[in-house]
N, C-alpha and C positions, 0 to 999 in steps of 0.2 A: 462430524461437523462440530466446529467450535462455536459456542454461543455466548455472547456477552452483551452487556447493556450499559456502557458508559454514556456520558452525555457530551454533546457538542454545543458550540455557541454559534455557529453558522458557517464555518469554513469546512469542517472536516468530513463532508458527506461523501467524497469520492472514495477514499480509502480508509478513513477512520474518523472517530469523533474528535472534536476539538474543544478544549476549554481554554481559550486564550488567556494567558497570564502575562504575556509580554516579557516572560523570562524563560520561556521554553518554546516547544514547537510540536508539529503533528505529522505523521505518516512515514517516517523512515529515517531515523537519525543515522547520519553517515559519518561516524567518527573515522572509520577506515574506508570511507566511501569509494564507490567505483570511480575510476578515472578513465579518460578517453584513450582508446588504444585502437588505432586503425579505423577510426570513425564509428566504432561500436562500443559496447559495454566492456569495460576492463575491470580488473579486480586487483586489489593490493597484493603484492607478492608475499609469500610466506617464506621465512628464512630458517636457517638452522640445518644441521646435518640430518640425513635420513628422511628428507621431506619429499623426495621425488615421487615416491609411491603415493603419498597423501595428496600431493598436488595433482597427480594424474587421476586419482579417484575423484577429487573435487571437480576437475575439468569435465569428466564424464557425466557427473551429476548435473553440472551447469548446462551442458549441451542437451541433456535429456529433459530439462525442465522448461515448461512454458505456460503462460497464462492464455487460456482459450477465450474466455469471455467474462464479463462482469455485469451485474445489474444492481439497481437500487429500487426498492419498493416502499410504498406507504405501508408500514407494518400493520396498520389497523384495517386496511382494505385489501391488501395484496396487490394493488395496482402498480404495475411497473412504471416508474417515472423516468428512469434513465437506464440504458443498456448499451453495451459496446461489444461487438464480436470482432474476430480477427485482430486481436491485440498485437500491436507492434512491440515486440520484445527486444528489438535490436537498437532502438534509438535511446540516447541518453536522456532526452526530454521529449514529452509528448503533450498535447493539449486536449482538454476535455471540456465540452460545452454541456453544462448541467442546468436543467430548468430551475428557475428561481422558486417555483412553487414547492420544491423539495424542502426548502427552509421553513415552511409552515407546518410540516409534519411533526407530530409529537414523538413519533418513533419511525425510524427508517431501518429496513432490513436490507443488508447488503450481501450479495452472493459473489464469490470468486470461484470460477471453475478453472482448475489447473491440471496438467498432466505431468507425470514423472516416469521416465524410463528406469530410473534407478531407485533403490531403497534409500530413504532418509530416516534417521532415527529421531530427529527433533526439529521438525520444520517450524519456524516461527517468522513472524512479520513485525518489523519495526517501522513505524510511520512518524514522520516529523513534519509539522506545518511551518512554512516560512511565509510571513506576511510582510510585504514591503521590505524583504531582506532581513526581517527580525525573526528570530527563533521564538515560536510561541509555546509549543508543547510537544511532548513525545508520548506515543502510545505503543504498547506491546501486545501482540496477539500470539497465542501458542496453538499450533495444530497438532504437533506430536509426530507419531510414526506414520510414514508414507510407504505404502506397499509398492514394490517395483511394478512397472508396466501398468500403472493405474491412472484413472481420471477421477478427480475428486471435486466436490462442491463444498466450499467453506463458507459458512454463514455467520454473520454477526448482526445483532440488533443494537441500534444506536438510538439513545434517548436524547431528545432536545433539551437544551437549557431553557430557562424562562425567557419570554420574548424580550424583556427589557435588558437581558444580558447578551443578546445576539448582536453580532457585528453586521451592519447593513450589507446587502448583496452588492450595492454599488461600490462599496469600498473593497470588498473581497475580490470582485471580478477582475481577472487579469493580474492581480497583485498577490495572489495566493499560489504558492508552489508547494506541492506535496512531495517530499522525499520518501521513497519507498525502498526498503531493503528486505529481501527474503534471506533467511539464514537456515542452515542445518547445524544446529548447535551454535558454535561461534564462527563458523565459516560462511562467508558471503556466497550466496547462490545466484542472486540476481538483484540489480539495483536500477532504479529509474526515477526521474522527476516528472511530475504531472502538474502542468499549469492549468488552473481552473478558471473557467469563464461561466458566469451565471447569466443565462439568456431567458 
């Protein structure tokens, strides 16, 4: 499990910490982002000669990768504040309702449980936060080698910024979209957008 302790300012609790700079973003920078293809997730085509075998390998990895569940806890008490099972991996955008009280935690522990039928040599997660359409900040998380036919729990610890630096929940709610992309090396494995509502 990968463990990190960056800080957030009040947005990034679902998939990663956010330090809004209004010049960047959080949870999944999509420079070569997924595009819609037949109503589901699509991926940018790879070009060049001799790519058929590589494309086939990547497609097998994508088909065998899925998010099973995710939760967030108050790191100081271990209390689960938000969790979601049966994650919809096929939609381009999903919505998540997160309790406002999570923004008062000094540290939040996040767990992502995922399964992979195929080996991955360098699994990583890029997360980008969009607030009112503005790119705030981007964060990168590295998991590394993934054993084939395995189920794994990936944990990060997120530290809160000072209270006076936090963006109010009323402004964040419904206006924050988290772009999330999982990579194996430089190849996109899965991409999704999550719109946050603080309730």
